[in-house]
C-alpha positions as CSV (number, residue, x, y, z in Angstrom):
1,X,-24.2,-1.2,-24.9
2,X,-24.5,-1.7,-21.2
3,X,-22.2,-0.2,-18.6
4,X,-20.4,-3.3,-17.2
5,X,-18.8,-3.6,-13.8
6,X,-15.6,-5.7,-13.5
7,X,-14.5,-7.5,-10.4
8,X,-12.5,-10.5,-9.1
9,X,-14.9,-13.0,-7.5
10,X,-12.3,-14.7,-5.4
11,X,-14.8,-17.2,-3.9
12,X,-15.5,-18.5,-7.4
13,X,-12.0,-18.1,-8.8
14,X,-13.1,-15.9,-11.6
15,X,-13.0,-12.4,-12.9
16,X,-16.5,-11.2,-13.8
17,X,-18.1,-8.6,-16.0
18,X,-21.5,-7.8,-14.5
19,X,-24.5,-6.2,-16.1
20,X,-26.4,-5.3,-13.0
21,X,-26.9,-8.7,-11.2
22,X,-26.2,-10.7,-14.3
23,X,-22.8,-12.2,-14.9
24,X,-22.2,-11.1,-18.5
25,X,-18.7,-12.7,-18.8
26,X,-16.1,-14.6,-16.8
27,X,-12.5,-15.4,-16.9
28,X,-11.9,-18.5,-14.8
29,X,-8.6,-19.1,-13.1
30,X,-6.8,-21.4,-10.7
31,X,-4.1,-20.6,-8.2
32,X,-1.4,-23.3,-8.5
33,X,0.9,-21.6,-6.1
34,X,1.3,-18.2,-4.3
35,X,3.0,-16.6,-7.4
36,X,0.8,-17.5,-10.4
37,X,-2.8,-16.9,-11.6
38,X,-3.5,-19.6,-14.2
39,X,-6.3,-18.6,-16.6
40,X,-8.2,-21.7,-17.8
41,X,-11.4,-20.5,-19.4
42,X,-13.0,-17.3,-20.7
43,X,-16.7,-17.2,-21.5
44,X,-19.2,-14.6,-22.6
45,X,-22.9,-15.7,-23.1
46,X,-24.4,-15.3,-26.6
47,X,-26.6,-12.5,-25.4
48,X,-23.4,-10.4,-24.8
49,X,-21.2,-11.5,-27.6
50,X,-19.9,-9.2,-30.3
51,X,-19.5,-6.2,-27.9
52,X,-15.8,-6.7,-27.1
53,X,-16.7,-7.7,-23.6
54,X,-14.2,-10.6,-23.4
55,X,-11.3,-8.4,-24.4
56,X,-12.2,-5.7,-21.8
57,X,-12.7,-8.4,-19.1
58,X,-9.3,-10.0,-19.9
59,X,-7.6,-6.6,-19.9
60,X,-9.1,-5.9,-16.5
61,X,-8.1,-9.3,-15.1
62,X,-4.5,-9.1,-16.3
63,X,-4.1,-5.6,-15.0
64,X,-5.3,-6.7,-11.6
65,X,-2.9,-9.7,-11.6
66,X,0.0,-7.4,-12.5
67,X,-1.0,-4.8,-9.8
68,X,-0.9,-7.6,-7.2
69,X,2.6,-8.6,-8.2
70,X,1.6,-12.0,-9.5
71,X,2.5,-13.9,-12.7
72,X,0.1,-15.0,-15.5
73,X,-0.2,-18.5,-16.9
74,X,-2.4,-18.4,-20.1
75,X,-3.9,-21.9,-20.5
76,X,-7.1,-20.3,-21.7
77,X,-6.9,-20.0,-25.5
78,X,-8.6,-16.6,-25.5
79,X,-6.2,-15.2,-22.9
80,X,-3.3,-16.6,-24.8
81,X,-4.5,-15.0,-28.0
82,X,-5.2,-11.6,-26.3
83,X,-1.6,-11.6,-24.8
84,X,0.0,-12.4,-28.2
85,X,-1.9,-9.5,-29.8
86,X,-2.0,-6.9,-27.0
87,X,0.1,-8.1,-24.1
88,X,3.5,-6.4,-24.5
89,X,3.2,-4.9,-21.1
90,X,2.6,-8.3,-19.6
91,X,5.4,-10.2,-21.4
92,X,7.8,-10.1,-18.4
93,X,5.2,-11.5,-16.0
94,X,3.8,-14.2,-18.4
95,X,4.8,-17.8,-18.0
96,X,3.7,-19.6,-21.1
97,X,2.5,-23.2,-20.6
98,X,5.0,-25.8,-22.0
């Protein structure tokens, strides 16, 4: 398994997992206001699937959102599923879509 680097690509509105110069996964978000980060899509290409990369990427992204004092909106089905399974520490900063 590769050593991935994780970063918030603010210009593209997405958190990225990078394998060298290759984007190996992304969690796309929008910023509806100054308080929320709304996750809308998570994607890992087939070449990187099955390695738990999406889970590590989402964990990185949500920790970053929390560290910045923002709130999470999980419109992305994968982010929502991850939060329901692992997100106890994010419950107080998650605003579930209605």
